[in-house]
C-alpha positions in Angstrom: 53.8 52.5 12.2 52.4 49.0 12.1 48.7 49.1 11.1 46.7 45.9 11.0 45.4 45.0 7.5 42.1 44.1 9.2 41.6 47.6 10.3 42.1 48.8 6.7 39.5 46.5 5.2 36.3 48.4 4.6 33.3 47.5 6.9 31.0 46.1 4.1 33.7 43.6 3.0 34.0 42.3 6.6 30.3 42.0 7.0 29.9 40.3 3.6 32.6 37.7 4.5 31.0 37.0 7.9 27.5 36.6 6.3 28.9 34.3 3.5 30.7 32.1 6.0 27.5 31.8 8.1 25.4 30.9 5.0 27.9 28.2 4.0 27.9 26.7 7.5 24.1 26.7 7.6 23.9 25.0 4.2 26.4 22.4 5.2 24.7 21.5 8.4 21.1 21.4 7.1 19.9 17.9 6.3 16.7 16.3 5.1 14.8 13.7 6.9 12.4 11.2 5.4 9.8 9.1 7.0 8.9 5.6 6.0 5.8 5.5 3.8 4.8 2.3 5.5 3.9 1.9 9.2 3.8 -1.6 10.6 0.4 -2.8 11.8 -0.7 -6.0 13.4 1.0 -9.2 12.2 3.7 -7.3 10.3 1.1 -6.1 7.8 1.7 -2.4 6.9 -1.0 0.0 8.1 -0.8 1.7 4.8 1.5 0.0 2.4 2.6 2.9 0.3 5.6 2.5 -1.9 6.9 4.3 -5.0 6.2 1.2 -7.1 3.5 -1.2 -6.0 3.7 -4.8 -7.4 0.7 -7.0 -7.7 1.3 -10.6 -8.6 -0.4 -14.0 -8.0 0.3 -16.8 -5.6 -1.2 -20.3 -5.5 -2.9 -21.8 -2.5 -5.8 -24.1 -1.7 -8.2 -21.5 -3.1 -6.3 -21.5 -6.4 -4.4 -18.6 -7.7 -5.0 -15.3 -5.9 -3.5 -11.8 -5.9 -0.7 -10.7 -3.5 1.6 -7.8 -3.2 5.2 -8.1 -4.3 6.3 -9.7 -1.0 3.5 -12.3 -1.1 1.0 -10.7 1.3 -2.6 -11.5 0.3 -4.8 -8.7 -0.9 -8.5 -8.6 -0.6 -11.6 -6.9 -2.1 -14.5 -5.6 0.0 -18.0 -6.6 -1.4 -19.4 -3.3 -0.2 -17.1 -1.2 -2.5 -18.4 0.0 -5.8 -16.4 0.3 -9.0 -13.2 2.3 -8.3 -14.6 3.6 -5.0 -13.7 2.5 -1.5 -16.4 2.2 1.2 -13.8 1.4 3.9 -12.4 4.2 6.0 -11.7 4.9 9.7 -11.9 1.8 11.9 -12.5 -0.3 8.8 -9.3 0.9 7.2 -7.4 0.2 10.5 -8.5 -3.5 10.3 -8.3 -3.6 6.5 -5.4 -1.3 5.5 -5.7 -0.1 1.8 -2.9 -1.2 -0.5 -1.5 2.2 -1.6 1.2 3.5 -3.9 2.9 6.8 -4.4 4.2 6.0 -7.9 3.5 3.4 -10.5 1.7 0.1 -10.1 3.3 -2.9 -11.8 1.9 -6.3 -12.7 4.0 -9.2 -11.5 3.7 -12.9 -12.5 0.2 -13.9 -13.2 -1.4 -10.4 -12.9 -2.8 -8.4 -15.8 -1.2 -5.0 -16.2 -4.3 -3.5 -17.9 -6.4 -4.4 -14.8 -4.2 -2.4 -12.5 -5.0 1.2 -11.5 -5.4 3.6 -8.6 -8.2 5.5 -7.0 -7.8 8.6 -4.8 -9.1 8.0 -1.3 -10.7 10.7 0.8 -7.4 11.4 2.6 -5.6 12.0 -0.7 -3.7 8.7 -0.9 -3.7 6.5 -4.0 -5.2 3.1 -3.4 -4.3 0.3 -5.8 -7.2 -1.2 -7.7 -7.5 -4.4 -9.8 -10.3 -4.7 -12.3 -11.9 -1.8 -10.5 -11.7 -3.4 -7.1 -9.9 -1.3 -4.4 -7.4 -3.7 -2.8 -6.8 -4.1 1.0 -4.6 -6.1 3.4 -6.0 -7.7 6.5 -4.3 -6.6 9.7 -5.0 -10.1 11.2 -2.8 -11.8 8.6 0.6 -12.8 10.0 2.5 -12.1 6.8 3.2 -13.6 3.4 1.1 -16.8 2.9 -1.5 -15.9 5.6 -5.1 -15.5 4.3 -7.1 -15.4 7.6 -9.2 -12.6 6.2 -10.8 -14.8 3.6 -14.6 -14.8 3.9 -14.6 -12.4 6.8 -17.9 -10.6 7.3 -17.0 -7.3 8.9 -17.9 -3.6 8.4 -21.1 -4.6 6.6 -20.0 -6.9 3.9 -17.7 -9.9 3.0 -14.0 -9.8 2.3 -12.6 -12.0 -0.4 -9.3 -13.0 -2.0 -9.0 -11.7 -5.6 -8.4 -14.1 -8.5 -6.1 -13.1 -11.4 -9.2 -12.4 -13.5 -10.3 -9.8 -11.0 -13.1 -12.0 -9.7 -13.7 -12.6 -6.0 -12.8 -16.1 -4.7 -15.8 -16.9 -2.6 -16.0 -20.6 -1.7 -12.7 -21.8 -0.3 -12.0 -20.7 3.2 -8.2 -20.5 3.4 -6.2 -20.5 6.6 -2.7 -19.1 7.1 0.1 -20.9 5.3 -2.2 -21.5 2.4 -3.9 -24.7 3.7 -7.7 -25.0 3.4 -9.7 -24.6 6.5 -12.7 -26.3 4.8 -12.4 -28.7 1.9 -13.1 -27.2 -1.6 -12.9 -29.3 -4.7 -12.7 -26.3 -6.9 -12.6 -22.6 -5.9 -15.4 -20.4 -7.0 -14.6 -17.1 -8.5 -17.4 -14.8 -9.4 -17.7 -11.4 -11.1 -20.8 -9.5 -10.7 -22.1 -6.5 -12.5 -23.6 -3.6 -10.8 -22.3 -1.3 -8.1 -20.8 -3.8 -5.7 -19.1 -7.2 -5.7 -19.5 -10.3 -3.7 
């Protein structure tokens, strides 16, 4: 008599082998997907520039030295903000996307590491701060070197470039590419005490 070995294998062993093979196949076929932390906005500026490590450095232009991110995009402060607190959300944050980070914040050339920090926004994201100022991009800037948001008066207060000292740069109106739109013999930087800047 020729009896198949399969028929002699007890039922629990067959079932266990089939389940094991199924689990291995499922594990091999599962994958993870990740989404970019940064969504492009107008002019190539990220809608929310979130990165594991944010770098803040300085760049020189007609307004003097001012803060940028690691790729050279200008960052701004909002005069309506108070110390370590953002007053810009909703439509404001669409036009002035906050500079955010999911990890550490690093000082690049010309920036002071002890002035860097983060503040938690109402949506739970971490916004980069410098000398207590929450930092923003301007959606109208075309990319690195563009500073068309300088001196803008929108959403109830002025928007200014930030000097390496943490002071707002308030006199030189700077156009894209770093050239002055209005002549300025020396840029004015001001730090004010109280609940808001500007």
